[in-house]
C-alpha positions in Angstrom: 0.1 0.0 -0.2 1.5 3.3 -1.0 1.0 6.3 1.6 -2.2 7.9 2.0 -2.4 11.1 -0.5 -4.6 14.2 0.7 -7.0 15.5 -2.1 -8.6 18.6 -0.8 -11.2 17.2 2.2 -10.5 13.6 1.0 -8.2 10.9 1.4 -7.2 8.7 -1.4 -5.3 5.4 -0.7 -3.8 3.3 -3.4 -3.0 -0.3 -3.2 -0.3 -1.8 -4.6 -1.0 -3.1 -8.4 -3.3 -0.1 -8.9 -2.3 2.5 -11.1 -1.3 5.6 -8.9 -1.9 9.3 -8.7 -0.1 11.2 -11.1 0.1 15.0 -12.1 -2.0 14.4 -15.3 -5.1 13.3 -13.1 -4.4 16.1 -10.7 -4.4 18.6 -14.0 -7.5 17.0 -15.2 -9.4 16.9 -12.0 -9.1 20.9 -12.2 -9.5 21.4 -15.5 -12.9 19.3 -16.2 -16.0 21.4 -16.0 -18.4 20.3 -12.8 -21.4 21.9 -11.5 -23.3 20.9 -8.0 -25.8 18.0 -8.3 -23.9 16.7 -11.6 -24.0 13.1 -12.5 -20.5 12.3 -13.3 -19.1 9.0 -14.5 -15.2 8.2 -15.0 -14.3 5.9 -17.3 -11.1 3.7 -16.0 -11.6 5.2 -12.7 -8.8 3.3 -11.3 -8.2 4.2 -7.4 -11.1 6.9 -8.1 -9.0 9.8 -7.6 -10.6 11.6 -10.0 -14.3 11.3 -8.4 -12.6 12.6 -5.2 -10.9 15.5 -6.9 -14.5 16.5 -8.4 -16.5 15.9 -5.4 -13.7 18.0 -3.5 -14.8 20.9 -5.9 -18.7 20.7 -5.8 -20.9 19.3 -3.7 -23.6 16.7 -4.0 -22.4 15.1 -7.3 -23.9 11.5 -8.2 -20.7 9.6 -8.8 -20.1 6.5 -11.0 -17.2 4.7 -12.2 -15.8 2.1 -14.5 -12.7 0.1 -14.0 -11.9 -3.6 -16.0 -9.5 -4.6 -13.4 -11.4 -5.5 -9.9 -8.8 -4.7 -7.7 -8.8 -1.2 -9.2 -12.8 -1.3 -9.0 -12.4 -2.2 -5.3 -10.2 0.5 -4.4 -12.6 3.1 -6.1 -15.6 1.6 -3.8 -13.4 1.8 -0.4 -12.0 5.1 -1.3 -15.5 6.5 -1.9 -16.9 4.6 1.4 -13.6 5.8 3.4 -14.3 9.6 2.8 -18.1 9.2 3.5 -19.0 9.4 -0.3 -21.7 7.3 -2.1 -21.3 6.0 -5.5 -21.5 3.1 -8.0 -18.3 1.4 -9.3 -18.8 -1.1 -12.1 -16.3 -3.9 -13.1 -16.0 -4.3 -16.5 -14.9 -2.9 -20.2 -16.1 0.3 -21.0 -17.9 -0.6 -24.2 -20.3 -2.6 -22.0 -21.4 -0.3 -19.2 -24.7 -0.8 -18.0 -25.6 2.8 -17.1 -28.3 4.1 -19.1 -28.2 6.1 -22.5 -27.8 10.1 -21.5 -27.7 9.9 -17.9 -24.5 11.7 -17.3 -23.4 15.2 -17.4 -20.0 15.0 -17.1 -17.8 11.8 -18.4 -14.2 12.0 -17.2 -11.2 9.8 -18.3 -7.6 9.5 -17.9 -7.2 6.8 -20.8 -4.2 5.0 -21.9 -2.0 7.4 -23.8 0.1 5.3 -26.3 -1.1 3.1 -29.3 -0.5 -0.1 -29.5 3.2 -1.0 -31.1 4.0 2.8 -30.6 7.1 2.2 -28.1 5.3 4.7 -26.0 6.8 4.4 -22.4 4.7 4.0 -19.2 4.6 0.5 -19.0 1.4 -1.8 -19.9 -1.2 0.5 -18.0 -0.3 3.4 -20.6 -0.6 1.0 -23.6 -3.8 1.0 -25.1 -5.7 -2.0 -26.6 -8.3 -2.9 -28.7 -11.0 -2.5 -25.8 -9.9 0.7 -24.5 -8.6 2.4 -27.3 -9.9 5.9 -28.6 -12.9 4.7 -30.9 -14.3 2.8 -28.0 -13.7 5.4 -25.8 -15.3 8.1 -27.1 -18.1 6.2 -28.2 -18.7 5.2 -24.7 -18.6 8.9 -23.5 -21.1 9.9 -26.0 -23.6 7.0 -25.5 -23.4 8.1 -21.4 -24.0 11.8 -22.0 -27.1 13.9 -21.9 -27.1 16.5 -25.0 -25.1 19.4 -24.1 -23.3 16.9 -21.5 -19.1 17.3 -21.4 -16.3 14.9 -21.8 -13.2 15.6 -20.2 -10.1 13.7 -20.7 -6.3 14.1 -21.0 -4.2 12.8 -23.9 -0.9 13.0 -25.6 -0.2 16.1 -27.5 1.3 14.4 -30.5 -2.1 12.4 -31.0 -4.6 15.2 -30.9 -5.6 15.1 -34.4 -6.9 11.2 -33.9 -8.5 12.3 -30.6 -10.3 15.4 -32.4 -11.3 12.7 -35.2 -12.7 10.1 -32.7 -14.6 13.0 -30.6 -16.1 14.2 -33.6 -17.1 10.8 -35.1 -19.0 10.0 -31.9 -20.9 13.5 -31.8 -18.4 14.9 -29.3 -17.4 18.6 -30.7 -13.9 19.8 -28.9 -14.8 23.0 -27.4 -11.6 23.4 -24.7 -8.4 22.7 -24.9 -5.1 23.4 -22.6 -1.6 22.2 -22.7 0.5 21.2 -20.1 4.3 21.6 -19.6 6.9 21.2 -16.8 8.5 24.7 -17.9 8.1 27.6 -20.6 11.1 26.4 -22.2 9.8 22.7 -22.4 7.4 21.6 -25.2 3.7 20.4 -23.7 3.8 16.9 -22.2 -0.1 16.6 -22.1 -3.2 17.7 -23.8 -6.5 18.3 -21.8 -9.5 18.4 -23.9 -13.1 19.0 -23.0 -15.8 18.0 -25.7 -19.6 18.6 -25.6 -22.1 16.1 -26.9 -23.9 17.6 -30.2 -21.9 20.9 -29.5 -21.6 23.8 -31.7 -18.0 24.1 -33.5 -15.5 26.7 -32.1 -12.8 25.5 -29.9 -11.2 27.6 -26.8 -7.5 27.6 -26.3 -6.5 28.2 -22.8 -3.2 29.5 -21.7 -0.5 26.5 -20.9 -0.2 25.1 -17.4 2.8 24.7 -16.2 3.9 22.4 -13.5 3.8 24.6 -10.2 0.2 25.5 -11.2 -0.9 21.7 -11.6 
């Protein structure tokens, strides 16, 4: 068990073998639009860190999550219960989630970044497979969102063209984009994107986030 992390008013416990909290999740948790009382679903929830981050920003959220790893799904359930939060965590593939279509205001995801065979680093947990690639992820998010609902995720900057194509192919219009970098003299290492289901065209590009602002 890794040491607990304090996320605002909540404490995150991270069992060994479950993908650890990183700067990407912290950045995404602060970037996503969320409003009081919203229904939120985290695809690939891991330990539930994004759910805790969002719950720390807004009250009375209705929290749900999906993870195909039973250990990760149980860690998310435990973290919600430990912090006095209610929610539903489903174990399985996000292509087959049991939640009703259009039942969420926000879908959020910190997905695998690297295409199969690309040689990207980060280990197997960061390498997408057939079941958790871009197209299935975007289709799942679009199915779960109400019209006007938001899909927020983080991804690799060099794969933005493919991400935007997958979003638009699923009826999700990219509306907000922010790059994150370690320092002003470093290239961006992360892209934060928010799309709207059946949204109108028009992309807002926000100022770059640097490491000390994550």
